[in-house]
C-alpha positions in Angstrom: 28.7 -3.2 -77.8 25.4 -4.8 -78.7 23.8 -7.0 -76.0 23.1 -9.9 -78.5 26.9 -10.2 -79.0 27.7 -10.6 -75.3 28.3 -14.2 -74.5 29.8 -14.7 -71.0 32.1 -17.5 -70.4 31.5 -19.4 -67.1 34.7 -19.7 -65.0 35.4 -23.3 -63.9 37.9 -22.6 -61.2 38.6 -26.3 -60.5 39.5 -26.8 -64.2 41.5 -23.6 -64.3 43.5 -24.7 -61.3 44.0 -28.1 -62.9 45.4 -26.5 -66.0 47.5 -24.0 -64.1 49.1 -26.8 -62.0 50.7 -28.1 -65.2 52.7 -24.9 -65.8 56.3 -25.0 -64.7 56.9 -23.5 -61.2 53.2 -23.0 -60.6 53.0 -25.5 -57.7 56.0 -23.9 -55.9 54.4 -20.4 -56.2 51.0 -21.8 -55.1 52.5 -23.5 -52.0 54.5 -20.4 -51.1 51.2 -18.6 -50.5 49.9 -21.3 -48.1 50.6 -19.3 -44.9 49.0 -16.1 -46.3 45.9 -17.9 -47.4 45.6 -19.8 -44.1 45.8 -16.5 -42.2 43.2 -14.9 -44.5 40.9 -17.8 -44.1 41.2 -17.5 -40.3 40.2 -13.8 -40.5 37.3 -14.4 -42.8 36.1 -17.4 -40.7 36.2 -15.3 -37.6 34.2 -12.5 -39.2 31.7 -15.0 -40.7 31.4 -16.9 -37.4 30.7 -13.6 -35.6 28.0 -12.9 -38.2 29.6 -9.6 -39.2 29.7 -7.8 -42.5 32.8 -5.7 -43.4 30.7 -2.7 -42.5 29.6 -4.0 -39.1 33.2 -5.0 -38.3 34.4 -1.6 -39.4 32.0 0.1 -37.0 33.2 -2.1 -34.1 36.9 -1.3 -35.0 36.3 2.4 -35.4 37.3 2.4 -39.1 35.7 2.1 -42.5 34.4 -0.7 -44.6 37.1 0.2 -47.2 39.8 -0.2 -44.6 38.5 -3.7 -43.7 38.4 -4.6 -47.3 42.0 -3.5 -47.8 43.1 -5.3 -44.6 41.6 -8.6 -45.8 43.0 -8.1 -49.3 46.5 -7.3 -47.9 47.1 -11.0 -47.2 47.3 -11.6 -51.0 49.7 -8.7 -51.5 53.3 -7.9 -50.8 52.5 -4.2 -50.6 51.1 -4.0 -47.1 51.1 -6.2 -44.0 48.7 -5.4 -41.2 50.2 -4.7 -37.8 49.9 -7.0 -34.8 47.7 -4.4 -33.1 45.4 -4.3 -36.1 45.0 -8.0 -36.2 44.4 -8.1 -32.5 41.7 -5.4 -32.9 40.1 -7.4 -35.7 40.1 -10.6 -33.7 38.6 -8.9 -30.6 35.9 -7.2 -32.7 35.0 -10.7 -33.9 34.8 -12.0 -30.3 38.1 -13.9 -30.7 41.6 -13.8 -29.3 44.6 -13.4 -31.6 47.1 -16.2 -31.1 50.3 -16.6 -33.1 52.0 -20.0 -33.3 55.2 -21.0 -34.9 55.2 -24.7 -36.0 
């Protein structure tokens, strides 16, 4: 592939979501993931607030950066769910306490 033929297309995620929301059943599927994305956002916010990279968090948890990456990605997948003990360890390494609420 020649470099002069490469013309990247900028992703406009807001527009892409707007278009996707017009597809049948998209909104129901999107809303079905609310709990997973809220949990993921809580984990990422805890790590960010603690000023930790995945690598630094992995060191505190006694694991690898790859394991932290997989853990964070698991919230977007049906293949694997982290254990309560793992989530508690993650929270504690970020200086937080894990609390589960049913509302």
